[in-house]
N, C-alpha and C positions, 0 to 999 in steps of 0.2 A: 119807600123808605130810602133815605140817602145813605144810611150805613147799616151794618148788620147789628142785630140785637138778639141775644140769646139769654135764656134764664134756665140753665140746666143744673141740676144738683144730683149727686150720687152718694149713696150709702155703701161703703165698701167694708168688707169683713175678710180677714185672713188669719190663719192660725200659725202657731209655732210648729216646728218639726215634730211630728208624732204627738202633737198636743202636749208636749213637755212643758212644765211650768218655768219657762225660760225668762219671762218678763218679771224679774224680781223688783221689789220696791226701790232698790238702789239705782236701777237703770230705767225704770218706767218713764219718768219725765224726760230723760235723755232721748229715749226712743220716740216719744211723742213730739219732742222738739225737732228731731231729725226729720221725721215724716212731714211736719209742718213746713220746715225750711224747704224741703224738696218740692212740696206742693206749690209753695209760693214761687219757686223758680220756674214752675210749669204754668204759671198764671192761674192757679187754682186757689181760691180763698177757702181756707179751712174754717168750718163752722164749729165742728166738735171732733175730738179724738179721745178715745178711751178704750178700756178693755179690762181684762183680768190677766192672770199669769200665763194663759195659753192662747189668747187671741186678742186681736185689735179690731176696733170699729173706727171708721173715718167717715165723716160727713163733710163734703166739700162741693164748691161750685165746680163746674166742669166746662172748660172752654172748647170750642169746636176745632182748635188748632192741634189737638193731640188725640190719641186713641185711649180707650180705657185700659188696654193692656200696657201702654206706655206709662200712664199714670200709676197704676198698681206696681208695675215692674220697677219703676224708679223709686217709688216710695219704699217698697220692700228692700230693694237693692241698696239704696243709700243708707238706710237705717241699719241693715245687717252689716254692711261694710264698716260703718262707723263703730258699731259695737265690737266687731271681731278684730278690727285693726287699731282702734284707739282707746276704747274704754275697757274692754276685757279681752286682750289679745290671746291669752292662754286658756280661755274658756270657750266651750261650745255654745254657739248661738246660730240658729238657722230658722227661716220661715218655710212653711210647706209651699209646694209649688202652686197650688190652686188658690182661688179666692171666690168670693161672692160679691156681686154688685147689684144694687137695687136703685131704680130711679125714685126720686123724691119730689113731690110737688112743693111749690113755694109755700103753700098754706100748711103743709105738714112739717116744715123745717124745725119748729120748736119742739114738737112731739118727738121727732127722731133725735134731735140734739140732746134733749133731756134723757132719753133712753141711753144714749151713748155715754153721757157724762156720769150716769148713775149705774154703770155696769156692775161694780162690785155688789151693790145693794140688790140689784135685780137677780143676780146669780145666787146670792146668799138666801134670798127669800123665794127663790124659784119662780119669780114673776117675769118669765122670759117671753118674748115674742118669737115663736119658733121660726117664722119665716125670715127673721133677721139674724138668726144664729146659724153658724155652719158646723 
């Protein structure tokens, strides 16, 4: 091969501090957009982002130029900073320190993306894939 080729995808999940319902409807899209912007800056293409009031799911391509901890750290850090410094500076917002990351094959992207996009319905109907929830 004359150049490098990678096709890597990861499904990331992380929660709010103490699983508090901090992702309120008024800031949900703001958080998703902040995470997407940060991923784009890291050369990750976001395929899906979603969640409920106490956690986030992210499906993204993953370049070989960064580590998983950098991807998650910057996505969490930039969104938390944006909320606490610009959107709701006088209100508490914080992510938990940990996260889960799962590799996803190209053939399963649509299944995982649909699961992420439909998080509220899955949680309401208790149709969860336990391996993908933290």
